[in-house]
PyMOL Python script that loads the backbone (N, CA, C, O; Angstrom):
from pymol import cmd

cmd.read_pdbstr("""\
ATOM      1  N   MET A   1     -17.205   3.917 -16.551  1.00  0.00           N
ATOM      2  CA  MET A   1     -18.028   2.860 -16.035  1.00  0.00           C
ATOM      3  C   MET A   1     -19.126   3.458 -15.166  1.00  0.00           C
ATOM      4  O   MET A   1     -18.876   4.401 -14.415  1.00  0.00           O
ATOM      5  N   LYS A   2     -20.317   2.931 -15.257  1.00  0.00           N
ATOM      6  CA  LYS A   2     -21.457   3.440 -14.498  1.00  0.00           C
ATOM      7  C   LYS A   2     -21.321   3.097 -13.015  1.00  0.00           C
ATOM      8  O   LYS A   2     -20.989   1.965 -12.667  1.00  0.00           O
ATOM      9  N   SER A   3     -21.573   4.056 -12.157  1.00  0.00           N
ATOM     10  CA  SER A   3     -21.528   3.845 -10.708  1.00  0.00           C
ATOM     11  C   SER A   3     -22.907   3.474 -10.195  1.00  0.00           C
ATOM     12  O   SER A   3     -23.925   3.884 -10.752  1.00  0.00           O
ATOM     13  N   VAL A   4     -22.926   2.689  -9.121  1.00  0.00           N
ATOM     14  CA  VAL A   4     -24.173   2.323  -8.452  1.00  0.00           C
ATOM     15  C   VAL A   4     -24.036   2.640  -6.975  1.00  0.00           C
ATOM     16  O   VAL A   4     -22.927   2.698  -6.444  1.00  0.00           O
ATOM     17  N   ASP A   5     -25.152   2.843  -6.323  1.00  0.00           N
ATOM     18  CA  ASP A   5     -25.148   3.109  -4.887  1.00  0.00           C
ATOM     19  C   ASP A   5     -25.205   1.796  -4.119  1.00  0.00           C
ATOM     20  O   ASP A   5     -25.906   0.862  -4.508  1.00  0.00           O
ATOM     21  N   ILE A   6     -24.462   1.743  -3.031  1.00  0.00           N
ATOM     22  CA  ILE A   6     -24.496   0.621  -2.103  1.00  0.00           C
ATOM     23  C   ILE A   6     -24.778   1.209  -0.729  1.00  0.00           C
ATOM     24  O   ILE A   6     -24.193   2.222  -0.347  1.00  0.00           O
ATOM     25  N   THR A   7     -25.664   0.579   0.001  1.00  0.00           N
ATOM     26  CA  THR A   7     -25.980   1.032   1.350  1.00  0.00           C
ATOM     27  C   THR A   7     -25.545  -0.044   2.338  1.00  0.00           C
ATOM     28  O   THR A   7     -25.893  -1.215   2.183  1.00  0.00           O
ATOM     29  N   PHE A   8     -24.795   0.351   3.339  1.00  0.00           N
ATOM     30  CA  PHE A   8     -24.448  -0.581   4.398  1.00  0.00           C
ATOM     31  C   PHE A   8     -24.429   0.172   5.716  1.00  0.00           C
ATOM     32  O   PHE A   8     -24.232   1.386   5.748  1.00  0.00           O
ATOM     33  N   ARG A   9     -24.635  -0.553   6.792  1.00  0.00           N
ATOM     34  CA  ARG A   9     -24.737   0.066   8.105  1.00  0.00           C
ATOM     35  C   ARG A   9     -23.460  -0.160   8.905  1.00  0.00           C
ATOM     36  O   ARG A   9     -22.897  -1.255   8.918  1.00  0.00           O
ATOM     37  N   VAL A  10     -23.018   0.905   9.571  1.00  0.00           N
ATOM     38  CA  VAL A  10     -21.885   0.838  10.494  1.00  0.00           C
ATOM     39  C   VAL A  10     -22.225   1.695  11.697  1.00  0.00           C
ATOM     40  O   VAL A  10     -23.118   2.541  11.638  1.00  0.00           O
ATOM     41  N   GLU A  11     -21.515   1.475  12.779  1.00  0.00           N
ATOM     42  CA  GLU A  11     -21.705   2.304  13.961  1.00  0.00           C
ATOM     43  C   GLU A  11     -21.295   3.739  13.638  1.00  0.00           C
ATOM     44  O   GLU A  11     -20.341   3.971  12.896  1.00  0.00           O
ATOM     45  N   GLU A  12     -22.016   4.683  14.197  1.00  0.00           N
ATOM     46  CA  GLU A  12     -21.775   6.099  13.914  1.00  0.00           C
ATOM     47  C   GLU A  12     -20.340   6.514  14.233  1.00  0.00           C
ATOM     48  O   GLU A  12     -19.704   7.221  13.451  1.00  0.00           O
ATOM     49  N   ASP A  13     -19.833   6.070  15.387  1.00  0.00           N
ATOM     50  CA  ASP A  13     -18.476   6.426  15.786  1.00  0.00           C
ATOM     51  C   ASP A  13     -17.441   5.799  14.855  1.00  0.00           C
ATOM     52  O   ASP A  13     -16.438   6.433  14.529  1.00  0.00           O
ATOM     53  N   LEU A  14     -17.677   4.565  14.429  1.00  0.00           N
ATOM     54  CA  LEU A  14     -16.776   3.889  13.498  1.00  0.00           C
ATOM     55  C   LEU A  14     -16.694   4.658  12.183  1.00  0.00           C
ATOM     56  O   LEU A  14     -15.606   4.854  11.640  1.00  0.00           O
ATOM     57  N   LYS A  15     -17.840   5.092  11.675  1.00  0.00           N
ATOM     58  CA  LYS A  15     -17.874   5.860  10.431  1.00  0.00           C
ATOM     59  C   LYS A  15     -17.099   7.169  10.591  1.00  0.00           C
ATOM     60  O   LYS A  15     -16.318   7.544   9.717  1.00  0.00           O
ATOM     61  N   ALA A  16     -17.317   7.854  11.699  1.00  0.00           N
ATOM     62  CA  ALA A  16     -16.640   9.134  11.928  1.00  0.00           C
ATOM     63  C   ALA A  16     -15.119   8.943  11.993  1.00  0.00           C
ATOM     64  O   ALA A  16     -14.370   9.727  11.411  1.00  0.00           O
ATOM     65  N   GLN A  17     -14.669   7.912  12.693  1.00  0.00           N
ATOM     66  CA  GLN A  17     -13.233   7.641  12.788  1.00  0.00           C
ATOM     67  C   GLN A  17     -12.652   7.297  11.415  1.00  0.00           C
ATOM     68  O   GLN A  17     -11.572   7.764  11.055  1.00  0.00           O
ATOM     69  N   ALA A  18     -13.371   6.486  10.662  1.00  0.00           N
ATOM     70  CA  ALA A  18     -12.900   6.100   9.324  1.00  0.00           C
ATOM     71  C   ALA A  18     -12.832   7.324   8.413  1.00  0.00           C
ATOM     72  O   ALA A  18     -11.863   7.487   7.671  1.00  0.00           O
ATOM     73  N   GLU A  19     -13.839   8.174   8.459  1.00  0.00           N
ATOM     74  CA  GLU A  19     -13.839   9.374   7.617  1.00  0.00           C
ATOM     75  C   GLU A  19     -12.654  10.272   7.944  1.00  0.00           C
ATOM     76  O   GLU A  19     -12.029  10.834   7.045  1.00  0.00           O
ATOM     77  N   LEU A  20     -12.341  10.408   9.245  1.00  0.00           N
ATOM     78  CA  LEU A  20     -11.183  11.219   9.637  1.00  0.00           C
ATOM     79  C   LEU A  20      -9.884  10.612   9.113  1.00  0.00           C
ATOM     80  O   LEU A  20      -9.031  11.319   8.578  1.00  0.00           O
ATOM     81  N   LEU A  21      -9.742   9.305   9.270  1.00  0.00           N
ATOM     82  CA  LEU A  21      -8.539   8.629   8.794  1.00  0.00           C
ATOM     83  C   LEU A  21      -8.380   8.796   7.293  1.00  0.00           C
ATOM     84  O   LEU A  21      -7.317   9.196   6.817  1.00  0.00           O
ATOM     85  N   PHE A  22      -9.435   8.492   6.545  1.00  0.00           N
ATOM     86  CA  PHE A  22      -9.320   8.537   5.093  1.00  0.00           C
ATOM     87  C   PHE A  22      -9.163   9.964   4.584  1.00  0.00           C
ATOM     88  O   PHE A  22      -8.485  10.187   3.582  1.00  0.00           O
ATOM     89  N   ALA A  23      -9.773  10.925   5.252  1.00  0.00           N
ATOM     90  CA  ALA A  23      -9.563  12.325   4.867  1.00  0.00           C
ATOM     91  C   ALA A  23      -8.094  12.699   5.057  1.00  0.00           C
ATOM     92  O   ALA A  23      -7.511  13.408   4.237  1.00  0.00           O
ATOM     93  N   ASP A  24      -7.504  12.211   6.154  1.00  0.00           N
ATOM     94  CA  ASP A  24      -6.088  12.474   6.402  1.00  0.00           C
ATOM     95  C   ASP A  24      -5.213  11.821   5.328  1.00  0.00           C
ATOM     96  O   ASP A  24      -4.124  12.308   5.026  1.00  0.00           O
ATOM     97  N   LEU A  25      -5.695  10.722   4.758  1.00  0.00           N
ATOM     98  CA  LEU A  25      -4.989  10.051   3.670  1.00  0.00           C
ATOM     99  C   LEU A  25      -5.345  10.629   2.302  1.00  0.00           C
ATOM    100  O   LEU A  25      -4.838  10.175   1.276  1.00  0.00           O
ATOM    101  N   GLY A  26      -6.221  11.633   2.296  1.00  0.00           N
ATOM    102  CA  GLY A  26      -6.575  12.309   1.054  1.00  0.00           C
ATOM    103  C   GLY A  26      -7.651  11.626   0.237  1.00  0.00           C
ATOM    104  O   GLY A  26      -7.697  11.775  -0.984  1.00  0.00           O
ATOM    105  N   MET A  27      -8.517  10.877   0.900  1.00  0.00           N
ATOM    106  CA  MET A  27      -9.579  10.197   0.156  1.00  0.00           C
ATOM    107  C   MET A  27     -10.866  10.168   0.961  1.00  0.00           C
ATOM    108  O   MET A  27     -10.871  10.398   2.170  1.00  0.00           O
ATOM    109  N   SER A  28     -11.941   9.884   0.274  1.00  0.00           N
ATOM    110  CA  SER A  28     -13.242   9.770   0.919  1.00  0.00           C
ATOM    111  C   SER A  28     -13.464   8.330   1.376  1.00  0.00           C
ATOM    112  O   SER A  28     -12.714   7.422   1.017  1.00  0.00           O
ATOM    113  N   LEU A  29     -14.498   8.148   2.168  1.00  0.00           N
ATOM    114  CA  LEU A  29     -14.903   6.809   2.584  1.00  0.00           C
ATOM    115  C   LEU A  29     -15.269   5.969   1.366  1.00  0.00           C
ATOM    116  O   LEU A  29     -14.963   4.778   1.317  1.00  0.00           O
ATOM    117  N   SER A  30     -15.911   6.573   0.399  1.00  0.00           N
ATOM    118  CA  SER A  30     -16.282   5.879  -0.828  1.00  0.00           C
ATOM    119  C   SER A  30     -15.045   5.401  -1.591  1.00  0.00           C
ATOM    120  O   SER A  30     -15.015   4.272  -2.081  1.00  0.00           O
ATOM    121  N   THR A  31     -14.039   6.246  -1.689  1.00  0.00           N
ATOM    122  CA  THR A  31     -12.800   5.857  -2.372  1.00  0.00           C
ATOM    123  C   THR A  31     -12.119   4.712  -1.632  1.00  0.00           C
ATOM    124  O   THR A  31     -11.649   3.762  -2.257  1.00  0.00           O
ATOM    125  N   ALA A  32     -12.063   4.796  -0.306  1.00  0.00           N
ATOM    126  CA  ALA A  32     -11.445   3.741   0.490  1.00  0.00           C
ATOM    127  C   ALA A  32     -12.189   2.422   0.303  1.00  0.00           C
ATOM    128  O   ALA A  32     -11.566   1.366   0.186  1.00  0.00           O
ATOM    129  N   PHE A  33     -13.508   2.481   0.275  1.00  0.00           N
ATOM    130  CA  PHE A  33     -14.303   1.270   0.077  1.00  0.00           C
ATOM    131  C   PHE A  33     -14.035   0.679  -1.309  1.00  0.00           C
ATOM    132  O   PHE A  33     -13.917  -0.538  -1.452  1.00  0.00           O
ATOM    133  N   ASN A  34     -13.939   1.525  -2.312  1.00  0.00           N
ATOM    134  CA  ASN A  34     -13.632   1.053  -3.664  1.00  0.00           C
ATOM    135  C   ASN A  34     -12.239   0.402  -3.718  1.00  0.00           C
ATOM    136  O   ASN A  34     -12.055  -0.611  -4.392  1.00  0.00           O
ATOM    137  N   ILE A  35     -11.278   0.977  -3.021  1.00  0.00           N
ATOM    138  CA  ILE A  35      -9.944   0.381  -2.958  1.00  0.00           C
ATOM    139  C   ILE A  35     -10.027  -1.003  -2.328  1.00  0.00           C
ATOM    140  O   ILE A  35      -9.427  -1.956  -2.826  1.00  0.00           O
ATOM    141  N   PHE A  36     -10.775  -1.110  -1.225  1.00  0.00           N
ATOM    142  CA  PHE A  36     -10.948  -2.401  -0.565  1.00  0.00           C
ATOM    143  C   PHE A  36     -11.555  -3.429  -1.527  1.00  0.00           C
ATOM    144  O   PHE A  36     -11.066  -4.556  -1.611  1.00  0.00           O
ATOM    145  N   LEU A  37     -12.609  -3.054  -2.247  1.00  0.00           N
ATOM    146  CA  LEU A  37     -13.257  -3.978  -3.183  1.00  0.00           C
ATOM    147  C   LEU A  37     -12.306  -4.400  -4.297  1.00  0.00           C
ATOM    148  O   LEU A  37     -12.214  -5.583  -4.625  1.00  0.00           O
ATOM    149  N   ARG A  38     -11.604  -3.438  -4.876  1.00  0.00           N
ATOM    150  CA  ARG A  38     -10.676  -3.763  -5.968  1.00  0.00           C
ATOM    151  C   ARG A  38      -9.550  -4.692  -5.499  1.00  0.00           C
ATOM    152  O   ARG A  38      -9.189  -5.646  -6.188  1.00  0.00           O
ATOM    153  N   GLN A  39      -9.012  -4.401  -4.334  1.00  0.00           N
ATOM    154  CA  GLN A  39      -7.933  -5.250  -3.805  1.00  0.00           C
ATOM    155  C   GLN A  39      -8.462  -6.649  -3.480  1.00  0.00           C
ATOM    156  O   GLN A  39      -7.765  -7.636  -3.715  1.00  0.00           O
ATOM    157  N   SER A  40      -9.663  -6.747  -2.951  1.00  0.00           N
ATOM    158  CA  SER A  40     -10.276  -8.048  -2.670  1.00  0.00           C
ATOM    159  C   SER A  40     -10.415  -8.863  -3.950  1.00  0.00           C
ATOM    160  O   SER A  40     -10.110 -10.056  -3.967  1.00  0.00           O
ATOM    161  N   ILE A  41     -10.871  -8.226  -5.009  1.00  0.00           N
ATOM    162  CA  ILE A  41     -11.038  -8.909  -6.292  1.00  0.00           C
ATOM    163  C   ILE A  41      -9.677  -9.303  -6.860  1.00  0.00           C
ATOM    164  O   ILE A  41      -9.509 -10.412  -7.367  1.00  0.00           O
ATOM    165  N   ARG A  42      -8.713  -8.396  -6.775  1.00  0.00           N
ATOM    166  CA  ARG A  42      -7.370  -8.670  -7.298  1.00  0.00           C
ATOM    167  C   ARG A  42      -6.753  -9.884  -6.606  1.00  0.00           C
ATOM    168  O   ARG A  42      -6.164 -10.745  -7.260  1.00  0.00           O
ATOM    169  N   GLU A  43      -6.893  -9.950  -5.266  1.00  0.00           N
ATOM    170  CA  GLU A  43      -6.281 -11.029  -4.498  1.00  0.00           C
ATOM    171  C   GLU A  43      -7.188 -12.251  -4.347  1.00  0.00           C
ATOM    172  O   GLU A  43      -6.741 -13.313  -3.914  1.00  0.00           O
ATOM    173  N   GLN A  44      -8.467 -12.093  -4.709  1.00  0.00           N
ATOM    174  CA  GLN A  44      -9.454 -13.158  -4.550  1.00  0.00           C
ATOM    175  C   GLN A  44      -9.579 -13.603  -3.091  1.00  0.00           C
ATOM    176  O   GLN A  44      -9.739 -14.784  -2.781  1.00  0.00           O
ATOM    177  N   GLN A  45      -9.500 -12.602  -2.217  1.00  0.00           N
ATOM    178  CA  GLN A  45      -9.660 -12.834  -0.787  1.00  0.00           C
ATOM    179  C   GLN A  45      -9.776 -11.489  -0.095  1.00  0.00           C
ATOM    180  O   GLN A  45      -9.548 -10.447  -0.710  1.00  0.00           O
ATOM    181  N   ILE A  46     -10.127 -11.510   1.171  1.00  0.00           N
ATOM    182  CA  ILE A  46     -10.085 -10.276   1.949  1.00  0.00           C
ATOM    183  C   ILE A  46      -8.614  -9.892   2.063  1.00  0.00           C
ATOM    184  O   ILE A  46      -7.798 -10.734   2.437  1.00  0.00           O
ATOM    185  N   PRO A  47      -8.252  -8.656   1.755  1.00  0.00           N
ATOM    186  CA  PRO A  47      -6.834  -8.291   1.623  1.00  0.00           C
ATOM    187  C   PRO A  47      -6.096  -8.033   2.934  1.00  0.00           C
ATOM    188  O   PRO A  47      -5.156  -7.240   2.967  1.00  0.00           O
ATOM    189  N   PHE A  48      -6.503  -8.679   3.989  1.00  0.00           N
ATOM    190  CA  PHE A  48      -5.789  -8.626   5.256  1.00  0.00           C
ATOM    191  C   PHE A  48      -6.170  -9.856   6.056  1.00  0.00           C
ATOM    192  O   PHE A  48      -7.217 -10.462   5.826  1.00  0.00           O
ATOM    193  N   ALA A  49      -5.315 -10.221   6.997  1.00  0.00           N
ATOM    194  CA  ALA A  49      -5.550 -11.429   7.789  1.00  0.00           C
ATOM    195  C   ALA A  49      -6.712 -11.213   8.761  1.00  0.00           C
ATOM    196  O   ALA A  49      -6.811 -10.175   9.414  1.00  0.00           O
ATOM    197  N   ILE A  50      -7.568 -12.195   8.838  1.00  0.00           N
ATOM    198  CA  ILE A  50      -8.652 -12.210   9.815  1.00  0.00           C
ATOM    199  C   ILE A  50      -8.427 -13.450  10.666  1.00  0.00           C
ATOM    200  O   ILE A  50      -8.397 -14.571  10.159  1.00  0.00           O
ATOM    201  N   SER A  51      -8.271 -13.236  11.954  1.00  0.00           N
ATOM    202  CA  SER A  51      -8.009 -14.370  12.827  1.00  0.00           C
ATOM    203  C   SER A  51      -8.564 -14.109  14.210  1.00  0.00           C
ATOM    204  O   SER A  51      -8.916 -12.981  14.559  1.00  0.00           O
ATOM    205  N   LYS A  52      -8.635 -15.161  14.981  1.00  0.00           N
ATOM    206  CA  LYS A  52      -9.020 -15.018  16.371  1.00  0.00           C
ATOM    207  C   LYS A  52      -7.884 -14.302  17.089  1.00  0.00           C
ATOM    208  O   LYS A  52      -6.743 -14.304  16.626  1.00  0.00           O
ATOM    209  N   ASN A  53      -8.204 -13.698  18.210  1.00  0.00           N
ATOM    210  CA  ASN A  53      -7.186 -13.032  19.014  1.00  0.00           C
ATOM    211  C   ASN A  53      -6.482 -14.103  19.849  1.00  0.00           C
ATOM    212  O   ASN A  53      -6.780 -14.284  21.029  1.00  0.00           O
ATOM    213  N   VAL A  54      -5.549 -14.803  19.215  1.00  0.00           N
ATOM    214  CA  VAL A  54      -4.825 -15.890  19.852  1.00  0.00           C
ATOM    215  C   VAL A  54      -3.441 -15.392  20.243  1.00  0.00           C
ATOM    216  O   VAL A  54      -2.747 -14.789  19.425  1.00  0.00           O
ATOM    217  N   PRO A  55      -3.032 -15.636  21.489  1.00  0.00           N
ATOM    218  CA  PRO A  55      -1.703 -15.185  21.901  1.00  0.00           C
ATOM    219  C   PRO A  55      -0.601 -15.866  21.093  1.00  0.00           C
ATOM    220  O   PRO A  55      -0.736 -17.022  20.692  1.00  0.00           O
ATOM    221  N   ASN A  56       0.497 -15.133  20.859  1.00  0.00           N
ATOM    222  CA  ASN A  56       1.633 -15.745  20.163  1.00  0.00           C
ATOM    223  C   ASN A  56       2.342 -16.717  21.091  1.00  0.00           C
ATOM    224  O   ASN A  56       1.993 -16.818  22.268  1.00  0.00           O
ATOM    225  N   ALA A  57       3.324 -17.428  20.578  1.00  0.00           N
ATOM    226  CA  ALA A  57       3.990 -18.489  21.338  1.00  0.00           C
ATOM    227  C   ALA A  57       4.654 -17.965  22.611  1.00  0.00           C
ATOM    228  O   ALA A  57       4.599 -18.625  23.648  1.00  0.00           O
ATOM    229  N   VAL A  58       5.278 -16.793  22.547  1.00  0.00           N
ATOM    230  CA  VAL A  58       5.959 -16.232  23.716  1.00  0.00           C
ATOM    231  C   VAL A  58       4.944 -15.900  24.809  1.00  0.00           C
ATOM    232  O   VAL A  58       5.154 -16.215  25.980  1.00  0.00           O
ATOM    233  N   THR A  59       3.849 -15.265  24.416  1.00  0.00           N
ATOM    234  CA  THR A  59       2.811 -14.911  25.382  1.00  0.00           C
ATOM    235  C   THR A  59       2.177 -16.162  25.967  1.00  0.00           C
ATOM    236  O   THR A  59       1.940 -16.239  27.172  1.00  0.00           O
ATOM    237  N   GLN A  60       1.905 -17.137  25.117  1.00  0.00           N
ATOM    238  CA  GLN A  60       1.304 -18.390  25.578  1.00  0.00           C
ATOM    239  C   GLN A  60       2.217 -19.077  26.596  1.00  0.00           C
ATOM    240  O   GLN A  60       1.740 -19.571  27.618  1.00  0.00           O
ATOM    241  N   ALA A  61       3.524 -19.110  26.324  1.00  0.00           N
ATOM    242  CA  ALA A  61       4.472 -19.724  27.258  1.00  0.00           C
ATOM    243  C   ALA A  61       4.503 -18.977  28.587  1.00  0.00           C
ATOM    244  O   ALA A  61       4.565 -19.600  29.647  1.00  0.00           O
ATOM    245  N   ALA A  62       4.460 -17.652  28.537  1.00  0.00           N
ATOM    246  CA  ALA A  62       4.453 -16.848  29.764  1.00  0.00           C
ATOM    247  C   ALA A  62       3.187 -17.099  30.569  1.00  0.00           C
ATOM    248  O   ALA A  62       3.237 -17.179  31.796  1.00  0.00           O
ATOM    249  N   MET A  63       2.050 -17.225  29.885  1.00  0.00           N
ATOM    250  CA  MET A  63       0.788 -17.496  30.577  1.00  0.00           C
ATOM    251  C   MET A  63       0.821 -18.870  31.255  1.00  0.00           C
ATOM    252  O   MET A  63       0.350 -19.022  32.382  1.00  0.00           O
ATOM    253  N   GLU A  64       1.379 -19.869  30.560  1.00  0.00           N
ATOM    254  CA  GLU A  64       1.473 -21.209  31.129  1.00  0.00           C
ATOM    255  C   GLU A  64       2.402 -21.225  32.340  1.00  0.00           C
ATOM    256  O   GLU A  64       2.110 -21.886  33.337  1.00  0.00           O
ATOM    257  N   SER A  65       3.521 -20.498  32.260  1.00  0.00           N
ATOM    258  CA  SER A  65       4.446 -20.406  33.395  1.00  0.00           C
ATOM    259  C   SER A  65       3.758 -19.759  34.588  1.00  0.00           C
ATOM    260  O   SER A  65       3.908 -20.225  35.718  1.00  0.00           O
ATOM    261  N   ALA A  66       3.013 -18.702  34.353  1.00  0.00           N
ATOM    262  CA  ALA A  66       2.320 -18.011  35.433  1.00  0.00           C
ATOM    263  C   ALA A  66       1.279 -18.913  36.076  1.00  0.00           C
ATOM    264  O   ALA A  66       1.121 -18.903  37.297  1.00  0.00           O
ATOM    265  N   GLU A  67       0.570 -19.687  35.275  1.00  0.00           N
ATOM    266  CA  GLU A  67      -0.439 -20.601  35.813  1.00  0.00           C
ATOM    267  C   GLU A  67       0.200 -21.675  36.684  1.00  0.00           C
ATOM    268  O   GLU A  67      -0.439 -22.190  37.601  1.00  0.00           O
ATOM    269  N   GLN A  68       1.452 -22.016  36.404  1.00  0.00           N
ATOM    270  CA  GLN A  68       2.178 -23.034  37.165  1.00  0.00           C
ATOM    271  C   GLN A  68       3.063 -22.410  38.251  1.00  0.00           C
ATOM    272  O   GLN A  68       3.892 -23.092  38.853  1.00  0.00           O
ATOM    273  N   ASP A  69       2.878 -21.115  38.491  1.00  0.00           N
ATOM    274  CA  ASP A  69       3.662 -20.375  39.483  1.00  0.00           C
ATOM    275  C   ASP A  69       5.165 -20.460  39.227  1.00  0.00           C
ATOM    276  O   ASP A  69       5.952 -20.523  40.172  1.00  0.00           O
ATOM    277  N   LYS A  70       5.565 -20.463  37.965  1.00  0.00           N
ATOM    278  CA  LYS A  70       6.978 -20.480  37.589  1.00  0.00           C
ATOM    279  C   LYS A  70       7.368 -19.119  37.032  1.00  0.00           C
ATOM    280  O   LYS A  70       6.543 -18.402  36.465  1.00  0.00           O
ATOM    281  N   ASP A  71       8.643 -18.775  37.206  1.00  0.00           N
ATOM    282  CA  ASP A  71       9.194 -17.537  36.658  1.00  0.00           C
ATOM    283  C   ASP A  71       8.416 -16.296  37.084  1.00  0.00           C
ATOM    284  O   ASP A  71       8.256 -15.357  36.304  1.00  0.00           O
ATOM    285  N   LEU A  72       7.939 -16.298  38.318  1.00  0.00           N
ATOM    286  CA  LEU A  72       7.210 -15.141  38.834  1.00  0.00           C
ATOM    287  C   LEU A  72       8.163 -14.268  39.640  1.00  0.00           C
ATOM    288  O   LEU A  72       9.074 -14.780  40.292  1.00  0.00           O
ATOM    289  N   TYR A  73       7.964 -12.978  39.601  1.00  0.00           N
ATOM    290  CA  TYR A  73       8.787 -12.033  40.324  1.00  0.00           C
ATOM    291  C   TYR A  73       7.898 -11.184  41.208  1.00  0.00           C
ATOM    292  O   TYR A  73       6.785 -10.832  40.819  1.00  0.00           O
ATOM    293  N   GLY A  74       8.379 -10.855  42.390  1.00  0.00           N
ATOM    294  CA  GLY A  74       7.603 -10.028  43.289  1.00  0.00           C
ATOM    295  C   GLY A  74       6.954 -10.887  44.359  1.00  0.00           C
ATOM    296  O   GLY A  74       7.171 -12.099  44.383  1.00  0.00           O
ATOM    297  N   PRO A  75       6.181 -10.307  45.227  1.00  0.00           N
ATOM    298  CA  PRO A  75       5.844  -8.886  45.275  1.00  0.00           C
ATOM    299  C   PRO A  75       7.056  -8.047  45.680  1.00  0.00           C
ATOM    300  O   PRO A  75       8.034  -8.555  46.228  1.00  0.00           O
ATOM    301  N   PHE A  76       6.963  -6.794  45.402  1.00  0.00           N
ATOM    302  CA  PHE A  76       8.047  -5.871  45.694  1.00  0.00           C
ATOM    303  C   PHE A  76       7.641  -4.960  46.834  1.00  0.00           C
ATOM    304  O   PHE A  76       6.487  -4.546  46.947  1.00  0.00           O
ATOM    305  N   ASP A  77       8.629  -4.653  47.685  1.00  0.00           N
ATOM    306  CA  ASP A  77       8.368  -3.802  48.843  1.00  0.00           C
ATOM    307  C   ASP A  77       8.369  -2.324  48.499  1.00  0.00           C
ATOM    308  O   ASP A  77       7.870  -1.502  49.267  1.00  0.00           O
ATOM    309  N   SER A  78       8.934  -1.983  47.335  1.00  0.00           N
ATOM    310  CA  SER A  78       9.004  -0.572  46.959  1.00  0.00           C
ATOM    311  C   SER A  78       9.118  -0.446  45.450  1.00  0.00           C
ATOM    312  O   SER A  78       9.413  -1.414  44.749  1.00  0.00           O
ATOM    313  N   VAL A  79       8.882   0.743  44.972  1.00  0.00           N
ATOM    314  CA  VAL A  79       9.037   1.022  43.554  1.00  0.00           C
ATOM    315  C   VAL A  79      10.499   0.836  43.147  1.00  0.00           C
ATOM    316  O   VAL A  79      10.799   0.353  42.055  1.00  0.00           O
ATOM    317  N   GLU A  80      11.388   1.224  44.035  1.00  0.00           N
ATOM    318  CA  GLU A  80      12.819   1.072  43.754  1.00  0.00           C
ATOM    319  C   GLU A  80      13.179  -0.397  43.547  1.00  0.00           C
ATOM    320  O   GLU A  80      13.951  -0.721  42.645  1.00  0.00           O
ATOM    321  N   ALA A  81      12.630  -1.287  44.372  1.00  0.00           N
ATOM    322  CA  ALA A  81      12.907  -2.714  44.222  1.00  0.00           C
ATOM    323  C   ALA A  81      12.349  -3.251  42.919  1.00  0.00           C
ATOM    324  O   ALA A  81      12.977  -4.083  42.264  1.00  0.00           O
ATOM    325  N   LEU A  82      11.168  -2.776  42.541  1.00  0.00           N
ATOM    326  CA  LEU A  82      10.571  -3.176  41.270  1.00  0.00           C
ATOM    327  C   LEU A  82      11.444  -2.706  40.104  1.00  0.00           C
ATOM    328  O   LEU A  82      11.732  -3.479  39.190  1.00  0.00           O
ATOM    329  N   MET A  83      11.860  -1.448  40.137  1.00  0.00           N
ATOM    330  CA  MET A  83      12.683  -0.907  39.054  1.00  0.00           C
ATOM    331  C   MET A  83      14.018  -1.632  38.964  1.00  0.00           C
ATOM    332  O   MET A  83      14.529  -1.867  37.870  1.00  0.00           O
ATOM    333  N   GLU A  84      14.588  -1.990  40.128  1.00  0.00           N
ATOM    334  CA  GLU A  84      15.841  -2.713  40.122  1.00  0.00           C
ATOM    335  C   GLU A  84      15.673  -4.084  39.467  1.00  0.00           C
ATOM    336  O   GLU A  84      16.542  -4.513  38.709  1.00  0.00           O
ATOM    337  N   ALA A  85      14.573  -4.772  39.747  1.00  0.00           N
ATOM    338  CA  ALA A  85      14.292  -6.065  39.139  1.00  0.00           C
ATOM    339  C   ALA A  85      14.049  -5.923  37.627  1.00  0.00           C
ATOM    340  O   ALA A  85      14.485  -6.769  36.847  1.00  0.00           O
ATOM    341  N   LEU A  86      13.364  -4.872  37.224  1.00  0.00           N
ATOM    342  CA  LEU A  86      13.085  -4.650  35.808  1.00  0.00           C
ATOM    343  C   LEU A  86      14.362  -4.344  35.020  1.00  0.00           C
ATOM    344  O   LEU A  86      14.495  -4.727  33.858  1.00  0.00           O
ATOM    345  N   ASN A  87      15.277  -3.663  35.660  1.00  0.00           N
ATOM    346  CA  ASN A  87      16.529  -3.277  35.001  1.00  0.00           C
ATOM    347  C   ASN A  87      17.628  -4.322  35.117  1.00  0.00           C
ATOM    348  O   ASN A  87      18.722  -4.135  34.583  1.00  0.00           O
ATOM    349  N   ALA A  88      17.349  -5.411  35.803  1.00  0.00           N
ATOM    350  CA  ALA A  88      18.379  -6.462  36.014  1.00  0.00           C
ATOM    351  C   ALA A  88      18.656  -7.216  34.743  1.00  0.00           C
ATOM    352  O   ALA A  88      19.485  -8.126  34.733  1.00  0.00           O
TER     353      ALA A  88
END
""", "prot")
cmd.dss("prot")
cmd.show_as("cartoon", "prot")
cmd.util.cbc("prot")
cmd.orient("prot")
């Protein structure tokens, strides 16, 4: 099959990190991009979840408790007291 060139812009540091990762996996950036395209076509979607950075239920509950001054521990007078509370 005939290959074509595609040009896209990324941050220099992002490209360098990606090249290191893919080289460690034994492939080039071009090969990784082709894998991404093929998987996208196969699944008819972006092949990984894209979502907002929303806290999970446990984190959300902890944040709500903290806002209501519930289930708070401390302050601690010493590192030993903190460690004792953490290990309780």
